[in-house]
N, C-alpha and C positions, 0 to 999 in steps of 0.2 A: 504493500500500500504506500502510495506517495502522499506525503503531507501537503495539503494546500499551502501555497506561499502566503504566510500570515505576516501581519505588521510586526508582530513580536519577533518573527524570524528575521525580517528585514533589519530591525533595530539591533538584534544580536549579531548579525553579520557585520553591520556597520560599526558598532561600538565594542564588540567583543565581550559584552557583559549583559546582565539582565537589566533592561531599561523598562521602566513603568511610567504610565501616564498618571498624573495627579490631577484629578478633576476639581476645578475651582468654580465657585459661584460668587460673583461680585455684585453687591447691592447697587442699585442705580442704573444697571443695564436693562434695557427693554428691547423692543423690536418695532420697526416702522409699521409693522402689520398689526400691532396692538395699540400703539399710541395715536393712531389716526392719520399718520403721515401718508401712508399708501392705502391703508384699509383699517377697519376697526374690528376688534374681536379676535384677531390672530387667525392662523390657519384653522380649519374646522376641526382638525384632530388634536389641536395643541392644548394641553393643560400643563403649562411649563413646569409646575412643581414636580411633575412626574419625571422630568428630565434633569432635575437639579442634582448637583454634586451632593453626595451624602455626607453631610457634616453638620454639627450643631454649633459651628464656630461663627455662623453668620447671624448677626442681628440686623434684620432688614431696616432700611432707612425709609420709613413711611412717606409716600408721596414724593420721593425724590427720583427723577428719571432724567437721564442724559439723552441727547441725540446729536446728530452731526452739526446742528446749529447752536448748541449750548455754548455760551461765551465764558461761563465760569463754572467751577466745580468746587463748592465749599466743603465737600466731603472726601476729597482725594486722600487725605491722611487716613481717614477711616477705612477707605477702600484698600489702601496699601497695607493697613493693619490686618484687615480681613484676609488678604492674600497671604501674608506671612503666617497667620494663625492656622489657616487651612493647610498650607503647604507643610508646615511643621507636623501637624497632627497626622495627616494622611501619609506623608512620606515615611514617617517613623513606623506607622503600622505596616506599610508595604515592605519596609526593610525587615521587620520582625517576622511577619507572616509568610512572605514570599521570597525573601532573600534579594530584594531589589537593590541594585548597586548605583544605577543612574536614573535620572528622571526627565520626563518631558512635562512641563506645566501646561495643562489642558484647560483653556478658558472655554467652559462647557455650556453654561446655561445662558439662554437668550442670545443676543447678537453682539459678539465681542469685538466688533470694529465700529459699532454704532455709538460713538462718543467723540468728544473733541480730541484732536491729534495729540495735544500735550498730555491729556489723561492716559491715552493708550500708550504713549511712549513711556510714561512714568511706570505704569503697571507692567508692561513687557520687560522693561529694563530691570525692574525690581525682581521679577520672576527669574530672569536670566542670571541674577547675582546670587541666587541661593546655592548652597553646596550641592555638588553632583548633578546639577541641572545641565543637560546638553542642548535643550531647545524648547520650543513652544509649539503647541497645536491650538489653533484659534478657530472656534466654531462661529460661523457668520452666515450672512445672506449676501447674494451677489448684488443686491440693490443698496447695500449698506456699507460700502467700503469706498474710500476716496483714492484718487491717484497718488496723493501725498502719502497716505498710509501704506499703499502698495509699494511705492518706491522705497520707503523706510524699511519695510519688511525685506525687500530685495537686498538692501545693504546688510541687514542682520544675518541674512542667509549665507553670507560669505564666511561668517565665523561660527554660526550656530545651525542647528537642525530646525528649520522653520516649516511648519505645516499650516495650511489653511483648509478648513473644512466647509464645503458648500452644500447646502441642501438642494439637490437637483430635483428629486422626487419624481418628476415626469417631464418628458419633452413635448407633451401635448398641452397647448395653451388652453383648450377647453377644460381639461382636467384641472390645470392650475387655477383657472377661474372658479371652477366648482368648489375647490377646497379653499378659496379665498386667499390664495398665495400672495397676491399683490404685485407680482412681476411675471414676465413671460419667459419662455425657454431661451429666447435669443439673448436675454440679459445674463443668464447663467453661463451660456456658452462664451459670451464675450469676456466675462470676468475670469473664467477658468483659463482661457487662452492668454489673457493679459497676465494672470498670476504665473503661468508657466514661463512666459517671456521674461518676467521679473526674477525668475530663478527659484520660485517657491515650489515646494511639494504640495500637491493638491489631493485631498480626499473628497470623494463624492458620495453623498447619501442617496440611496435609491429606495423608494417605497413601493412594494408590490401589494396589489389589492386595493388601489385607490378607486373611488367611485367611478363606475362606467368603463373601467379599463379591462380588456381581455389579455390573455397571455401574450399575444403578438405585440400589443402596445407596450406591455411591461418590458418585453425583450428588446423592442426598438429603443426604449429609454436606455437600457443597459448598453446596447450597441453604440448609440451616439455618445454616451458618457465616456466609453472607452476611446472612441475616435477623437474626442476633444482633448485627450491626453492626460486623464487623471492617473495618479500614481498609486492610489489606494481606494478601496471601496467599502462602504457599509451597506449591507442589505437588510431591510426591515420589512416585516409584514405590517400592514395597517391594522391596529387594534383600537378598540373604542373604550375611552375612559370617561367617567362621569364629569359633569361640568364642562362639556365641550359642545360645539354646534353639531359635531358628528354624532354625539350621544342622542341629540334630539332627532336627527335624521333616522338613526337606528331605531329609536323607540316608535317612530311613525311608520316603520317598515320601508323606508326609502333607501336603506343601505344594508347590503348583506356582506358581512366580512368574508374574506378569503378563507377557504378551507385549508387544512394542513396539507392535504393531498395536492391541491392546486399550487400552494406555496412551494412545496418541495419540487414539483415539476418545473415551475418557472425558475426557481433558484438553481436547479441542476443545469438547466439550459444556459442560464446567465453565466454560471461558473465555467461551463464548457467553452463559451464564446470569449471568455476573459483572456486578454493577453497575459502571457506568463509573468511579465514584469510588474503587473498590477497586484499589489499585496491586498489581502483581505483583512479588514479590521473587525468585521461583525457579520455573522450569517443569519442572525435572527434577533428578535427583540420581544419584550413582553413585560408584564408587571404582575407580581403575585400579591395583590392586596385587594381590598373590597372596592377600589376605584375602577377595576377592570370590569367592563360590561360584557365584552365579547371580542374575539372568539375565545372560548375556554381553553383551547390548546396553547394559547400564549401565556398561560399562567405558570407552567412548569418548564423552566429553562433547561434543566438537565434532560428532561424527556425530549424536548425539542432537539437538543444537540445529538442525543442518541438516535433519533429518527433521521436527522440530517446525515449522520455518519452511515446509517443503514442505506440511505438513498445514494450516497457517494460511493459506496463500496463497489457496485458494478462498474463504476468509472475508474476503479483502481485508485481512488482518492480517499483521504480522511482529513478531518478538521481537527 
């Protein structure tokens, strides 16, 4: 059995040691799709708390939100403090439990380029100053990054491992509109290509099971994402959590979640199409608490991985 080329393997090959991502959640960051700049309410599937870094080191700053036009940031010191506290707590645990030796600081929750340049610069440089940190991974949206930030990250990448993660989700504008994404597929393509030109490593998020999409559409999204030059990929099934617009659609019978059989089928085909050089960061997703409404198979991560490996076996692969 051949191991799928994973992100962990990529990092081990590059740095010769165990490199772990430290997920960070900074108060004051939001999304142009939530604050009304491009849309209101966020993507239909998004309940951002369910994607937040797991730490109790964050005291949220009520009512404080940054965007690209913010002229001041009175809470920068507080944000830098949050960053330090979270990094210290999580990296310590990763060293003890997993034998982690080096780290990538992962700005995970919300849109982590959607703030004034000086704020971003301060946070990124602070993160890079921590012991044993080799780089950054920055989760963002393609409509929320400026040329100035991209050029700066291009400079950082000369000395550090810099990744930018874009939610691609689908290459079909009708789907993006239905999920209230707030930008079109051409925008994602443009910024992935620009990021590659700036010298950055790019990870693309793909969601299988979006409303109205069939297998061929999902595979077309994967095919185009690979063609745009992504270096790494995260595959997600779409699941429904409480307090989202998608939950309302689901309760009205307007949305049927992808079955595990369908998901495994499209995932296998997407992996077969994938260029060998593209590493895999995630093959599934889910949540095991009472906020999950459907599908039930997204509840048990271990079972999902077991079934994915069973499906990979005839291909001579394992995850």
